[in-house]
N, C-alpha and C positions, 0 to 999 in steps of 0.2 A: 503493499499499499504506500502511496506517495504522501509523504507528510509535508510537502512543500506549502509554505504559507506566503502569500503576496501581500505587499503593503504599498501604499502610496504615502511618500514621506517628503515633506518639504526639504529641498536640497540644502537649505541653509543650516540644517541641523546635522548634516552628514559630514564625515571626513572628505577632504579634497580628492582623495584617490578615486572615488566614484565618479566624480566629474571628469577627471582625467581619462579614465577607462572609456567613458562616453565620447570624449573628444577623440581619442584614438580610434575608436570604432567608426566615428563619423569620417575621419580622415581616410581610413581604409575603404569605406563604402563610396566615397566621392572620388577615389583615385588620387587624392592629394598625397597619399602615402601608399607606397607599392608594397611594403613589407611591415609586419608587426614591429620589427626593430626600428624602422624609419618612423612609424607612427608614434612609438613610445618616446623616441628621442625628441620629436617635435613638441610633445606635450609634457616632457620631463616626467616620465613614468618609467618604472622598471618593468622588464618584460615579465618577471615573476609575478608582480602585482596585476598586470594585464591578464595573464593566464588565470590567476586565481579568481578574478571577478568578472571576466568577460561574458561568462554564460549565466551570470546572476544579476547583472546590472542592466537595466533597459530604460531608455528615455520614453516616458509615458506619452508626452506631447508629440513625439514623432511617430508613435505607434510602431515602434521597431518590431515588436513581436508579431503584429498583425500584418497579414499579407493579402488576405482576400476579404472583400466585402460583397454582400448580396443585397441588391436594391430591388425594391418593388415600386414601379412608377405607374401613374395613371396619366395618360397623355391624350390630347385632343387628336383625333383622327384627321390629319391634314398633311399635305405634301411638305416635306422638309423638317417636320418635327423630330423624327427619329434620327435624321441626319444631324441636326443641331445638337441633340443629346450625345451622339456618338463623337462629334467633333469637339465638343467641350471636354469630354473625358480625355481624348487624345491630347488636347492642348495642355492638360495637367499631367501628361505622361502616364496616364492610367492605361492598362492593357486589358481589353474586354476579353474574357475567357468564354462566356456563353451569353447569348441573347435568346429569350423566349418571349415572343409576342403573341398574345391571343387575338383572335378575330375581333374586329371593332364592333361594338354594339352601341348604337345611338350616338355615333360620332366620338365614342370614347374608346381607347384601347388600353389594356393593361400589359405591362412589360416587366419582365425579371431580367436583371443583368447581374452577372457575377464578374467582378473586376479585380484584377491583380494590382494591389496598391503599393507594392514594395518600391517602385521607382517614382511614385507620385510626388510632386512638390506641393501638396495641398492635403489637409486632413480629410477623412470622410465627411465630417460635418461641414467643412469648407466646401467640399465638392457638392454636397447636397444643396447648399446655398446657391451655388453657381447654376446647378441644373434647374432649380426652381425658377431662375430667372430667364430660362430658355423659353422661347416662343411655344405655347401649347402644352407646357409641362403644368399639370394641375396638382399633383401630390406625389410625394416620395416618402418611402419608409425603408429603414435599414431592417432586413429581416434575418440577417446572419452576418457574423464576422469572425474571422479566424485569428 
């Protein structure tokens, strides 16, 4: 049985090493550091500390652990609406894994999207806000997130 407990803690009460681990992981993800040694040197962190904490420290605001989000949308059945939704997701570097659209009824279509968010430069909540601003988007709900 897994006894792992997760906490959300204000970073101001934590030792600086956790912030340095997150900074090193960010350098590696962005390509600004090509090796763990390089990332650790850039943030003044020992490699042993990096290895000790790398799998236990995550940036909640970047949703580092989450990679997939499933959205349910209600759209107006009109030309270009789905295209606008897809282009908006692509503009924030989201990768659509699946699209399931039902047959429109009374000029309204329901749509389920599964999106790979690991390379997105916006949070899922931020993306929803942008999608709701798209022409013909009536409603959005997050129905799942990994």
